[in-house]
N, C-alpha and C positions, 0 to 999 in steps of 0.2 A: 252138469249136463250128463245125461246117461245115454249110452249107445244102445240101440235096440237090436242092431245087427252084430252078431258075434263074428269075429275074424280069427283066422289061424295066425299063430305067432309068426310063422314063416312069411305070410302075406304082409303082415305089419312091418317086419324087418325089410322085406323087399321094397315096400313102398318108401320106407325111411331112407334106405341106401340108394334109391334111385333119384332122390332129390339132387339137383345139380351141385349145390354147395357141399353136401355130404359126400357125393361121389368124387368130387375134386379132392377133398381132404383125404379120402381113403386112397385114391390114386397117388397123391403126394407121399403118403406113408409107405407105399409100395415102390416108390421111385428107385431106391437102390437095387431092388430085385429086377425091376424093369430095365435099368441101366445095364446090369450084368447080362441080361438076356439079349439086349440089343447089340452091345459092343463085344461081347465074348468074355470068357474067363480071364484071359491074359490082360486085356485092357482094363477090365474091372479091378483086377488085382493091383494095377499100377495107378489107379485113381485114388488120389490122396484126399480129395474133398469134393463133395457133390452137394450143391446148394441151389435151391429154387427160390427166386425172389421176383414177384410181379411177372410171372410167366417167362422169366429168363432163367435158363439153367446154366449155372457156372460149374464147370468140371475142371479140376486141377489134376493134370496127368504128370507123373514123374519121368516118363520116358519121352525123349524128344521125337523119336521115330513114330511112336504111336500117337503122340500129340499132333504131329503134322498130318498123319493119315486121317485121324478123326476130324481135324480142322477142315479138310476138304469134303468130308461127309456130313457136316453139321446140319444141313437142311434135311437130308435123308434121316439123320438121327432123330431130329425133332418130329418128323412125320411118323416114324416107326414108334417112338415113345407114345405119341398121341393115339396111334392105332391100337397099341397094346393096352393102354390104360383105359381106353373107351371114352375119354373126355379130352377136351382141348386144354391140355396141361402146360405144354411148352410151346412158345412162339419162336424163341431164339435160343440157340445153344452157343455158349462162349467157352472155348477151350483155352485154358491157360497152362 
């Protein structure tokens, strides 16, 4: 099949990355940077593991004080991560 309409490469890439599945995978790849932006440098430095499975974000924090602070903010963390990533990436945040 031959296209008769030529398209700019930027338009083709924009169309490709705007597909929901691709946008979610790109946002998942940027999750460590998004996490650092949402929780701050100190909490991100104390995060030993960050894992996303079935829209559930598991975060292992080595500091008990920061862990308890983030535990109480977990709904706000999920909302902020979703807002920054532009897709519904996280439904639940579990802090361990």
